[in-house]
MILUM-380349 format. One line per field, with one value per residue (C-alpha): x negated, y, z; residue number from 1; residue in three letters. Coordinates in steps of 0.2 Angstrom, whole numbers. Layout:
BEGIN
u	c(X,...)
v	c(Y,...)
w	c(Z,...)
num	c(NUM,...)
residu	c(Ala,...)
***
This chain:
BEGIN
u	c(150,165,179,196,210,222,215,208,189,184,172,160,169,158,165,160,170,155,158,145,147,135,137,119,113,106,94,79,69,53,45,29,20,19,33,50,60,63,76,72,80,80,89,106,118,137,144,161,160,167,174,164,169,154,152,142,151,143,135,127,122,122,113,108,100,102,85,73,80,90,105,98,110,107,117,118,126,134,153,156,174,167,159,175,178,160,161,176,171,155,164,177,162,155,172,177,177,170,155,137,132,147,143,124,129,139,123,113,123,124,105,102,114,108,90,90,104,97,88,104,114,102,101,120,127,143,136,142,124,130,144,131,119,133,138,120,117,134,127,112,123,136,138,126,110,104,100,83,86,102,91,78,91,99,81,77,92,88,70,76,88,73,62,69,62,80,88,74,83,99,90,77,89,86,103,97,79,82,92,81,66,75,78,61,56,69,64,45,42,50,35,48,58,42,36,52,53,35,39,55,44,30,43,49,31,28,41,36,52,54,37,42,57,47,36,50,60,44,36,18,22,31,15,3,15,14,-6,-7,6,-1,-19,-21,-9,-19,-3,5,-11,-13,5,4,-12,-6,10,-1,-12,3,13,-1,0,-15,-6,-13,-1,0,8,-5,-18,-12,-10,-29,-34,-24,-32,-49,-44,-38,-54,-64,-54,-56,-72,-73,-54,-55,-37,-38,-55,-48,-32,-40,-52,-38,-29,-43,-46,-28,-28,-44,-39,-35,-49,-56,-39,-42,-56,-46,-42,-60,-67,-54,-57,-76,-75,-64,-75,-69,-86,-94,-81,-82,-101,-98,-85,-96,-111,-100,-91,-106,-103,-84,-82,-64,-68,-84,-74,-62,-75,-85,-71,-66,-84,-86,-69,-73,-90,-84,-84,-100,-99,-97,-112,-123,-116,-120,-138,-142,-137,-144,-128,-136,-148,-133,-125,-140,-141,-123,-124,-139,-129,-112,-119,-108,-92,-85,-75,-90,-103,-94,-90,-108,-116,-105,-109,-128,-129,-119,-131,-147,-151,-148,-164,-170,-175,-194,-202,-213,-228,-235,-254,-254,-245,-258)
v	c(461,454,455,452,463,453,436,424,424,406,401,409,405,408,410,392,386,380,384,387,390,406,403,397,413,428,443,446,463,457,450,447,464,466,454,459,447,457,445,428,413,411,400,396,409,408,420,419,413,426,424,432,433,435,447,434,424,407,400,383,379,388,379,383,374,376,382,386,388,403,405,403,407,404,412,412,429,445,447,466,463,459,476,485,471,471,489,489,474,483,499,488,481,497,505,491,489,472,469,473,454,449,463,459,441,449,460,445,436,452,453,436,436,455,451,438,447,465,464,457,471,485,480,480,497,495,492,506,511,528,519,506,520,529,513,510,526,526,511,521,535,523,521,507,517,518,499,497,480,487,501,489,477,492,499,482,484,501,495,482,494,507,496,502,520,526,521,531,546,542,538,552,567,578,573,555,558,568,555,541,550,556,538,533,546,540,521,525,511,498,492,485,500,510,497,497,515,518,506,515,531,523,517,536,544,539,552,570,578,566,569,587,581,569,583,595,582,579,563,569,569,553,545,553,548,530,530,538,526,510,510,492,488,486,483,499,509,504,508,525,530,524,535,550,547,552,565,574,594,603,620,624,619,611,595,594,597,583,571,574,571,555,549,552,542,527,527,528,514,503,506,489,489,492,497,510,517,519,527,537,544,548,558,568,573,578,587,597,600,618,623,640,648,643,634,632,614,610,618,610,592,594,600,586,572,571,572,559,545,549,546,530,524,527,517,503,501,506,492,496,508,513,518,527,537,542,546,556,567,570,575,586,595,598,603,619,627,633,625,607,610,614,597,588,595,590,572,560,562,570,555,544,554,553,533,532,542,532,516,522,534,526,528,546,548,545,554,570,574,568,579,594,592,589,605,615,610,613,595,589,582,592,584,583,597,591,602,601,599,616,625,617)
w	c(-347,-356,-341,-348,-340,-330,-332,-319,-323,-319,-333,-346,-362,-378,-395,-400,-386,-376,-357,-344,-327,-322,-304,-304,-312,-302,-306,-296,-293,-299,-316,-324,-329,-348,-352,-361,-350,-335,-328,-321,-315,-296,-282,-284,-278,-273,-287,-294,-312,-325,-342,-356,-374,-384,-400,-411,-424,-421,-406,-408,-390,-374,-360,-342,-329,-310,-307,-321,-338,-343,-355,-373,-386,-404,-418,-436,-439,-432,-433,-435,-430,-412,-410,-403,-392,-386,-382,-373,-363,-357,-353,-343,-333,-328,-323,-312,-294,-294,-282,-288,-288,-300,-312,-312,-317,-332,-336,-336,-348,-359,-358,-364,-378,-383,-384,-398,-408,-408,-425,-433,-425,-429,-447,-449,-456,-446,-429,-417,-410,-403,-394,-387,-382,-374,-363,-359,-352,-343,-335,-329,-322,-313,-295,-294,-300,-281,-283,-290,-297,-307,-314,-319,-328,-338,-342,-350,-361,-367,-369,-381,-391,-391,-402,-420,-423,-429,-413,-403,-410,-401,-385,-385,-384,-368,-361,-360,-356,-340,-331,-337,-330,-315,-311,-313,-300,-288,-290,-291,-278,-290,-303,-314,-316,-320,-332,-342,-341,-349,-362,-368,-368,-378,-391,-393,-391,-410,-416,-417,-411,-397,-390,-387,-378,-367,-363,-358,-348,-337,-346,-342,-323,-324,-331,-318,-305,-310,-312,-294,-287,-294,-295,-293,-307,-323,-334,-328,-329,-347,-352,-343,-352,-368,-367,-362,-377,-388,-376,-367,-371,-377,-372,-354,-342,-323,-329,-344,-330,-319,-333,-338,-321,-320,-336,-329,-313,-323,-334,-318,-310,-325,-334,-343,-349,-368,-369,-355,-362,-379,-375,-362,-375,-387,-372,-368,-386,-388,-371,-377,-395,-393,-404,-400,-395,-377,-368,-351,-355,-360,-345,-334,-340,-339,-321,-316,-323,-341,-348,-337,-341,-359,-359,-348,-360,-376,-367,-362,-378,-389,-402,-403,-417,-413,-395,-401,-414,-402,-388,-400,-406,-388,-383,-398,-394,-376,-379,-390,-372,-366,-347,-354,-366,-351,-342,-358,-360,-341,-344,-356,-367,-382,-384,-383,-397,-408,-405,-409,-425,-430,-428,-436,-449,-463,-452,-456,-440,-430,-441,-443,-424,-419,-432,-427,-409,-412,-423,-411,-397,-408,-407,-425,-433,-448,-463,-465,-476,-491,-494,-513,-515,-524,-510,-497)
num	c(1,2,3,4,5,6,7,8,9,10,11,12,13,14,15,16,17,18,19,20,21,22,23,24,25,26,27,28,29,30,31,32,33,34,35,36,37,38,39,40,41,42,43,44,45,46,47,48,49,50,51,52,53,54,55,56,57,58,59,60,61,62,63,64,65,66,67,68,69,70,71,72,73,74,75,76,77,78,79,80,81,82,83,84,85,86,87,88,89,90,91,92,93,94,95,96,97,98,99,100,101,102,103,104,105,106,107,108,109,110,111,112,113,114,115,116,117,118,119,120,121,122,123,124,125,126,127,128,129,130,131,132,133,134,135,136,137,138,139,140,141,142,143,144,145,146,147,148,149,150,151,152,153,154,155,156,157,158,159,160,161,162,163,164,165,166,167,168,169,170,171,172,173,174,175,176,177,178,179,180,181,182,183,184,185,186,187,188,189,190,191,192,193,194,195,196,197,198,199,200,201,202,203,204,205,206,207,208,209,210,211,212,213,214,215,216,217,218,219,220,221,222,223,224,225,226,227,228,229,230,231,232,233,234,235,236,237,238,239,240,241,242,243,244,245,246,247,248,249,250,251,252,253,254,255,256,257,258,259,260,261,262,263,264,265,266,267,268,269,270,271,272,273,274,275,276,277,278,279,280,281,282,283,284,285,286,287,288,289,290,291,292,293,294,295,296,297,298,299,300,301,302,303,304,305,306,307,308,309,310,311,312,313,314,315,316,317,318,319,320,321,322,323,324,325,326,327,328,329,330,331,332,333,334,335,336,337,338,339,340,341,342,343,344,345,346,347,348,349,350,351,352,353,354,355,356,357,358,359,360,361,362,363,364,365,366,367,368,369,370,371,372,373,374,375,376,377,378,379,380,381,382,383,384,385,386,387,388,389,390,391,392)
residu	c(Unk,Unk,Unk,Unk,Unk,Unk,Unk,Unk,Unk,Unk,Unk,Unk,Unk,Unk,Unk,Unk,Unk,Unk,Unk,Unk,Unk,Unk,Unk,Unk,Unk,Unk,Unk,Unk,Unk,Unk,Unk,Unk,Unk,Unk,Unk,Unk,Unk,Unk,Unk,Unk,Unk,Unk,Unk,Unk,Unk,Unk,Unk,Unk,Unk,Unk,Unk,Unk,Unk,Unk,Unk,Unk,Unk,Unk,Unk,Unk,Unk,Unk,Unk,Unk,Unk,Unk,Unk,Unk,Unk,Unk,Unk,Unk,Unk,Unk,Unk,Unk,Unk,Unk,Unk,Unk,Unk,Unk,Unk,Unk,Unk,Unk,Unk,Unk,Unk,Unk,Unk,Unk,Unk,Unk,Unk,Unk,Unk,Unk,Unk,Unk,Unk,Unk,Unk,Unk,Unk,Unk,Unk,Unk,Unk,Unk,Unk,Unk,Unk,Unk,Unk,Unk,Unk,Unk,Unk,Unk,Unk,Unk,Unk,Unk,Unk,Unk,Unk,Unk,Unk,Unk,Unk,Unk,Unk,Unk,Unk,Unk,Unk,Unk,Unk,Unk,Unk,Unk,Unk,Unk,Unk,Unk,Unk,Unk,Unk,Unk,Unk,Unk,Unk,Unk,Unk,Unk,Unk,Unk,Unk,Unk,Unk,Unk,Unk,Unk,Unk,Unk,Unk,Unk,Unk,Unk,Unk,Unk,Unk,Unk,Unk,Unk,Unk,Unk,Unk,Unk,Unk,Unk,Unk,Unk,Unk,Unk,Unk,Unk,Unk,Unk,Unk,Unk,Unk,Unk,Unk,Unk,Unk,Unk,Unk,Unk,Unk,Unk,Unk,Unk,Unk,Unk,Unk,Unk,Unk,Unk,Unk,Unk,Unk,Unk,Unk,Unk,Unk,Unk,Unk,Unk,Unk,Unk,Unk,Unk,Unk,Unk,Unk,Unk,Unk,Unk,Unk,Unk,Unk,Unk,Unk,Unk,Unk,Unk,Unk,Unk,Unk,Unk,Unk,Unk,Unk,Unk,Unk,Unk,Unk,Unk,Unk,Unk,Unk,Unk,Unk,Unk,Unk,Unk,Unk,Unk,Unk,Unk,Unk,Unk,Unk,Unk,Unk,Unk,Unk,Unk,Unk,Unk,Unk,Unk,Unk,Unk,Unk,Unk,Unk,Unk,Unk,Unk,Unk,Unk,Unk,Unk,Unk,Unk,Unk,Unk,Unk,Unk,Unk,Unk,Unk,Unk,Unk,Unk,Unk,Unk,Unk,Unk,Unk,Unk,Unk,Unk,Unk,Unk,Unk,Unk,Unk,Unk,Unk,Unk,Unk,Unk,Unk,Unk,Unk,Unk,Unk,Unk,Unk,Unk,Unk,Unk,Unk,Unk,Unk,Unk,Unk,Unk,Unk,Unk,Unk,Unk,Unk,Unk,Unk,Unk,Unk,Unk,Unk,Unk,Unk,Unk,Unk,Unk,Unk,Unk,Unk,Unk,Unk,Unk,Unk,Unk,Unk,Unk,Unk,Unk,Unk,Unk,Unk,Unk,Unk,Unk,Unk,Unk,Unk,Unk,Unk,Unk,Unk,Unk,Unk,Unk,Unk,Unk,Unk,Unk,Unk,Unk,Unk,Unk,Unk,Unk,Unk,Unk,Unk,Unk,Unk,Unk)
***
């Protein structure tokens, strides 16, 4: 980022005239799961320094050590006049023929500057958001996208930009989602690519129209693939199930069936993890919430262990009202079909439902589905009949 045409790029020059040699900086392919900082400092590498003009108006200090500390810029404002320069610099970086490692160093500095400034930029009405999104996706589609660490770095930038809801509209159109999910599939063996990809999907899954776009682009299959590929990575499991809680489709479909099976598998693998159990209960409810229109999903999830994992979740987290509410709604929805009712009767599920109803009778989200389920199953306790002396 920030290459100037025709100049000998010897040093990193910032607006405040502080110069830092970035030859000691490099990009690694791994990072701690669940963190936003996907780029870490490693051993010193021989990378030719570059000259990078930043788009921030004031930089009070920029420091970098040779081994552990990363570039930490501090700014007090956002200079709109720098936007055009910032966009053209990044475009030039991506269209250049520089070696990959040199471009990565430029992207690293861009990442370190972009992250603390993103809130200021997003709030500014003159910030060229459409141009920036276009450049970021141009970076995804450039010749370097066969390198998993490059894809992870660009995903990290898109993940930051996707946090404000209004920016998700720019990122979540089908033309952008298709290459994003395609690259997740091509780099399925890189956990960092999957982590950032799922986080981008999660940010977009709060918006109704983008949920449909994610489903159409293959978002359910991407989540299922992550759950199946990384059974021992609890952070990726949590992220994938959280996304499925929002985008799994109640209309009978093969991707939906695969997603439901993946949710059941994750809940089975991590029976004591509150996040996975909570999101899993929510996902199974959404998957089975077709009402009386179709019982296909209800029968499918019951036949593939969905009823069993719901009962285990209700037992394991019987004191957690939020998980109990989600689990009870899912149980009630699935048991609209006849086959799940037979399975429930053969287990001790009805007794568990009665116990939880007694404990949480003042919580509407638990009482209503529990009473509905028990009444349908003919197990709801009837009030005692009082007989007067005259009648006797």
